[in-house]
Every structure is written in C-alpha cells, then in structure tokens.
C-alpha positions as CSV (number, residue, x, y, z in Angstrom):
1,M,-80.3,-50.2,108.9
2,K,-81.7,-51.6,105.6
3,A,-82.6,-48.2,104.7
4,R,-79.2,-46.8,105.6
5,N,-77.4,-49.4,103.7
6,L,-79.7,-48.8,100.5
7,L,-79.3,-45.1,101.0
8,Y,-75.3,-45.8,101.0
9,S,-75.5,-48.1,98.2
10,I,-77.3,-45.4,96.1
11,V,-75.7,-42.0,97.3
12,I,-72.1,-43.2,97.2
13,P,-71.6,-44.5,93.8
14,L,-73.7,-41.5,92.7
15,A,-71.1,-39.2,94.4
16,L,-68.3,-41.0,92.8
17,L,-69.6,-41.0,89.5
18,T,-70.3,-37.1,89.9
19,S,-66.8,-36.3,91.1
20,C,-65.2,-38.2,88.3
21,A,-67.1,-35.8,85.9
22,V,-66.2,-32.9,87.7
23,F,-62.4,-33.8,88.4
24,A,-61.7,-35.3,84.9
25,P,-62.7,-32.9,82.3
26,E,-61.9,-33.7,78.8
27,D,-60.0,-30.2,78.7
28,K,-57.4,-30.4,75.5
29,S,-55.8,-26.9,76.3
30,A,-52.1,-26.9,76.5
31,A,-49.9,-24.1,77.7
32,L,-48.1,-22.3,75.2
33,F,-45.9,-20.5,77.7
34,D,-44.7,-22.5,80.8
35,G,-44.2,-19.2,83.0
36,K,-40.2,-20.0,83.1
37,T,-38.7,-20.1,79.8
38,L,-39.5,-19.1,76.1
39,D,-39.3,-22.7,74.9
40,G,-41.6,-23.2,71.8
41,W,-41.2,-19.7,71.0
42,T,-39.1,-17.8,68.6
43,V,-37.9,-14.3,69.3
44,I,-37.5,-12.4,66.0
45,T,-35.7,-9.1,65.8
46,C,-37.1,-8.0,69.4
47,E,-35.9,-8.6,73.0
48,A,-38.2,-10.4,75.1
49,V,-37.4,-12.2,78.5
50,V,-39.3,-14.0,81.2
51,D,-40.0,-12.0,84.3
52,N,-41.9,-12.8,87.2
53,G,-43.8,-15.8,85.4
54,E,-44.7,-13.4,82.4
55,I,-43.5,-12.8,79.0
56,L,-42.2,-9.2,79.1
57,I,-41.6,-7.4,75.6
58,K,-38.5,-5.3,76.3
59,A,-37.5,-3.7,73.1
60,G,-37.4,-3.7,69.3
61,N,-39.9,-4.1,66.4
62,G,-40.5,-7.8,65.8
63,L,-42.5,-11.2,67.1
64,I,-42.2,-13.7,69.8
65,Q,-43.6,-16.4,67.3
66,T,-44.8,-20.0,68.0
67,E,-42.4,-22.8,66.7
68,K,-45.5,-24.6,65.6
69,K,-48.2,-23.7,63.0
70,Y,-51.8,-24.0,64.0
71,G,-55.2,-24.2,62.2
72,D,-58.4,-23.9,64.1
73,F,-57.9,-23.2,67.7
74,I,-59.0,-21.2,70.8
75,L,-56.4,-19.2,72.1
76,E,-56.6,-17.8,75.5
77,F,-54.1,-15.0,77.3
78,D,-53.9,-12.4,79.5
79,W,-52.1,-9.1,78.6
80,K,-51.4,-5.7,80.0
81,P,-49.5,-2.7,78.7
82,L,-46.9,-0.9,80.6
83,R,-47.9,2.5,79.4
84,D,-50.5,4.8,80.8
85,A,-51.6,5.9,77.3
86,K,-50.8,5.4,73.7
87,W,-50.1,1.9,73.9
88,D,-49.7,-0.3,70.8
89,S,-49.0,-4.0,69.9
90,G,-51.0,-7.1,68.8
91,V,-51.3,-10.7,68.4
92,Y,-50.7,-12.2,65.0
93,F,-52.3,-15.6,63.9
94,R,-52.7,-17.6,60.6
95,Y,-49.7,-16.4,59.0
96,D,-46.9,-18.4,57.3
97,S,-44.1,-15.7,56.8
98,V,-43.1,-12.2,57.3
99,P,-42.4,-10.3,54.2
100,A,-38.7,-9.1,53.7
101,N,-38.0,-5.7,55.0
102,R,-41.1,-5.9,57.3
103,P,-41.1,-6.6,60.8
104,W,-44.6,-8.2,60.9
105,P,-46.8,-10.0,58.6
106,K,-49.4,-8.4,56.8
107,R,-52.5,-10.0,58.6
108,Y,-54.1,-11.4,60.7
109,Q,-53.8,-9.2,63.9
110,V,-55.8,-9.0,66.7
111,N,-54.9,-5.4,67.9
112,L,-53.7,-4.2,71.0
113,R,-53.5,-0.3,70.4
114,Q,-55.0,1.9,72.5
115,G,-58.8,2.5,71.1
116,Q,-58.6,-0.5,68.9
117,E,-58.3,-3.2,71.4
118,G,-59.6,-6.4,70.2
119,N,-60.1,-5.4,66.5
120,V,-58.9,-7.4,63.4
121,A,-58.6,-4.8,60.5
122,A,-59.0,-7.5,58.0
123,L,-62.4,-8.6,59.4
124,E,-65.0,-5.7,59.0
125,E,-67.2,-7.0,61.8
126,A,-64.2,-7.6,64.2
127,R,-64.6,-4.6,66.3
128,S,-64.9,-4.2,70.1
129,E,-65.5,-1.2,72.2
130,G,-65.8,-0.3,75.9
131,L,-64.3,-4.0,77.3
132,M,-60.7,-2.6,78.0
133,K,-59.7,-2.3,81.6
134,I,-57.0,0.5,81.8
135,G,-53.9,-0.3,84.0
136,E,-55.2,-3.8,84.9
137,W,-54.7,-7.1,83.2
138,N,-57.0,-8.0,80.3
139,R,-58.2,-11.5,79.0
140,F,-58.8,-12.4,75.4
141,K,-60.2,-15.7,74.1
142,L,-59.8,-15.9,70.5
143,T,-61.6,-18.6,68.7
144,V,-60.6,-19.5,64.9
145,R,-62.4,-22.2,62.9
146,G,-62.3,-22.3,59.3
147,S,-63.1,-18.9,57.8
148,K,-64.6,-17.8,61.1
149,A,-63.1,-15.9,64.3
150,S,-64.7,-14.4,67.4
151,L,-63.4,-13.0,70.5
152,E,-64.2,-12.8,74.2
153,F,-62.8,-9.9,76.0
154,N,-62.7,-9.9,79.5
155,G,-65.2,-12.7,79.6
156,K,-67.9,-10.8,77.4
157,P,-68.4,-11.6,73.9
158,A,-66.8,-8.9,71.7
159,W,-67.4,-9.8,68.2
160,Q,-67.9,-12.7,65.5
161,A,-66.9,-12.4,62.2
162,D,-66.3,-14.4,58.8
163,G,-63.8,-13.8,55.9
164,L,-60.5,-15.3,57.1
165,A,-58.9,-16.0,53.6
166,G,-56.1,-18.2,54.6
167,P,-53.5,-19.9,55.0
168,E,-55.4,-22.6,56.5
169,E,-53.0,-22.9,59.4
170,G,-50.1,-20.6,60.5
171,F,-47.9,-19.4,63.2
172,I,-49.1,-17.1,66.4
173,A,-46.9,-14.5,67.4
174,L,-47.1,-11.6,70.1
175,Q,-46.1,-8.4,68.6
176,A,-43.2,-6.1,69.8
177,E,-43.7,-2.6,68.6
178,V,-41.9,-0.9,71.5
179,A,-41.2,2.4,69.8
180,G,-44.6,2.8,69.4
181,G,-46.1,1.7,72.7
182,G,-45.6,-1.9,72.6
183,Q,-44.0,-2.7,75.8
184,K,-46.5,-5.4,77.3
185,R,-46.8,-8.2,79.6
186,F,-48.4,-11.5,78.7
187,R,-49.2,-14.6,80.8
188,N,-51.5,-17.6,81.4
189,I,-51.1,-18.5,77.3
190,Y,-53.1,-21.6,76.7
191,L,-54.4,-23.0,73.2
192,T,-56.9,-25.7,72.3
193,E,-56.6,-27.3,68.8
194,L,-59.9,-27.5,67.4
C-alpha cells in the first residue's frame, strides 16, 4: 500500500506537469485569415472572395494586402492553383507601397508561378526545385528576420538567403494576376511575429 501511494505521489504530479507542457505551448502564431471574412485585409484592384473557408482570387490584377505592416515574422499558408498548367501568382512581403501605374510592388515576392514556385527573384540563393505538388494543396513556411529569409516548401527546406535591403517592415499580400494564370486558393494563413 505504501509503495502504491509513493508511486501515485510521484507519477500523478509528473503526468500533470508533462500534460501542461504538452497542452500549453507558447505558440505566438495568429490567424491572418479567419476562414469567414476578409477582415484584416484590403482588396486592391482585383476581386477576391471567401469561398468554402478559403480565399479565392477570382479576377483582376492587384493585391489582397494585410492592413498591418510586419517586420520579422514566420508566415505559413496553404495555396493551390486552379489551372492545370501555366499558373502564376505570388506572395509579396516587406514592401511599404505600390508604385503609381503598377498593380504590384517591385519586391519582395515569393513566386507562385509554374516552374518558379518558392523563388524570390531579388535574392540569388532563394531558389527551390522539385517540391511542388501539382494539382494539390501546397504549404509554404516563410521566415523573415533582418536581412535574411528562408523557406520550407511542403515541410522540406527549400532555401536560405541573405540580402533583404529594406524596408524593415512592410505589408504582406497575395498577388492577383488572373489574366496570367493567377486564379488561386489560399487557406490556413498564420503569422508569428518574431
């Protein structure tokens, strides 16, 4: 009986301590998209709707832009092109304005164009290859810290690069480039500020 009581006095507190660690993680990620509305986003010169819990880019050349600017962050999201081939779009980050007479900022863009998925043109080392799942949902995890950025593509390391020149904070936006194959769906959009 004493051995059983001793066992319970050690095992039960240890189990409670372990379960608290498992069920109370320090996860600071926040949903940028609630699956119901475009609250927190500004739609600029394009048409986007919430459909089946996803952002659906329907028409136009423009942006679905966050209302808030971000500096260092981890951005995670799922995306899927609606075309079988020649899809094109992107996700912009760390820009503060769109130049006059242009539908998109000049940089930085994580490309969602067929054959260039995950690449960032302005960063020489930011190239990925062979990680795209055609006709399926794909997942990006983009980490931006200071002048450095890295990408995980469908759970695999795609690249690490240095050379972000500023601004130190800026908007994040989904690119609408529908005439060029930019009809896309986005879901599970989360951001962790670093």
